[in-house]
C-alpha positions as CSV (number, residue, x, y, z in Angstrom):
1,X,0.0,0.0,0.0
2,X,1.4,3.4,-0.9
3,X,0.2,6.8,0.1
4,X,0.9,9.7,-2.2
5,X,0.7,13.4,-1.2
6,X,0.0,15.5,-4.3
7,X,0.5,18.8,-2.4
8,X,4.3,18.4,-3.0
9,X,6.2,18.8,-6.2
10,X,9.9,19.0,-7.2
11,X,10.1,22.6,-6.1
12,X,8.7,22.4,-2.6
13,X,9.6,18.8,-1.5
14,X,12.5,18.9,1.0
15,X,12.9,15.2,1.5
16,X,11.5,12.7,4.0
17,X,11.0,13.7,7.6
18,X,13.6,12.0,9.8
19,X,13.7,9.9,11.9
20,X,11.7,7.3,10.1
21,X,11.7,3.6,9.8
22,X,12.3,2.0,6.4
23,X,11.5,-1.6,6.2
24,X,13.6,-3.1,3.5
25,X,12.4,-6.1,1.4
26,X,14.0,-9.5,2.0
27,X,14.6,-12.4,-0.3
28,X,15.4,-15.1,2.2
29,X,14.8,-18.8,1.6
30,X,14.2,-21.7,3.9
31,X,17.9,-22.3,4.5
32,X,18.8,-18.6,4.7
33,X,15.8,-16.7,5.9
34,X,17.5,-13.4,6.7
35,X,18.6,-11.5,3.6
36,X,18.2,-7.9,2.4
37,X,17.2,-7.6,-1.2
38,X,19.2,-4.4,-1.8
39,X,19.3,-4.8,-5.6
40,X,15.5,-4.8,-6.1
41,X,14.2,-2.9,-3.0
42,X,13.5,0.8,-3.9
43,X,14.1,2.0,-0.4
44,X,17.5,0.3,-0.2
45,X,18.4,1.8,-3.6
46,X,17.3,5.3,-2.4
47,X,19.9,5.2,0.4
48,X,22.4,6.1,-2.3
49,X,21.0,9.6,-2.5
50,X,22.1,10.4,1.1
51,X,25.5,11.0,-0.5
52,X,25.6,9.7,-4.1
53,X,29.4,10.0,-4.6
54,X,30.3,8.0,-1.5
55,X,27.3,5.6,-1.2
56,X,27.2,4.5,-4.8
57,X,30.5,2.6,-4.3
58,X,30.3,1.6,-0.6
59,X,26.6,0.7,-0.1
60,X,26.5,-2.4,-2.3
61,X,29.6,-3.8,-0.6
62,X,28.1,-3.1,2.8
63,X,24.9,-4.9,1.9
64,X,26.7,-7.9,0.4
65,X,28.8,-8.3,3.5
66,X,25.7,-7.9,5.7
67,X,23.9,-10.6,3.7
68,X,26.9,-13.0,4.0
69,X,26.7,-12.5,7.8
70,X,22.9,-12.9,7.8
71,X,23.2,-16.1,5.8
72,X,25.1,-17.7,8.8
73,X,22.4,-16.5,11.3
74,X,20.1,-19.4,12.4
75,X,18.2,-19.6,15.7
76,X,18.3,-23.4,15.6
77,X,22.0,-23.6,16.3
78,X,23.5,-23.9,19.7
79,X,22.8,-20.8,21.8
80,X,26.4,-19.7,22.0
81,X,26.9,-20.0,18.2
82,X,23.7,-18.1,17.5
83,X,24.7,-15.3,19.8
84,X,28.2,-15.1,18.2
85,X,26.6,-14.9,14.7
86,X,24.2,-12.2,15.8
87,X,27.0,-10.3,17.5
88,X,28.9,-10.4,14.2
89,X,25.9,-8.9,12.4
90,X,25.5,-6.2,15.0
91,X,29.2,-5.3,14.9
92,X,29.0,-5.0,11.1
93,X,26.0,-2.7,11.3
94,X,27.7,-0.6,13.9
95,X,30.8,-0.3,11.7
96,X,28.4,0.7,8.8
97,X,26.8,3.3,11.1
98,X,30.2,4.8,12.0
99,X,31.6,4.8,8.4
100,X,28.6,5.3,6.2
101,X,25.4,6.4,7.9
102,X,26.4,8.6,10.9
103,X,28.3,11.2,8.7
104,X,25.0,11.6,6.8
105,X,23.0,12.0,10.0
106,X,21.1,8.7,9.9
107,X,21.5,5.3,11.7
108,X,20.8,1.7,10.7
109,X,19.0,-0.5,13.3
110,X,18.4,-4.2,12.9
111,X,15.0,-5.7,13.7
112,X,14.5,-9.4,13.4
113,X,11.1,-11.0,13.5
114,X,10.6,-14.7,13.6
115,X,7.3,-16.3,13.1
116,X,6.7,-19.7,14.8
117,X,4.3,-21.9,12.9
């Protein structure tokens, strides 16, 4: 569902009001349920416009490394291994926050939801 505000045009739109939550699309499978679909998701692609010169080169590498860490994450492993994998993901996000997002005035936060059937 999308909501459009026709009162704005190119001349008077100043950008989104921050802070805001952007839920990125995933493309996980049964064996790797946590993946960010950064090549197809329009919100993930729009992050480049925070600083096009810097983000165009660094953002795909950041998301590829994030996906490789998320591929290892499984909550059916032993507790200690799961916590280590989750810690690796959080450390990578924190490094991305320091290097990529904080200089642009934004921050990335990870939310994981698991449905039990």
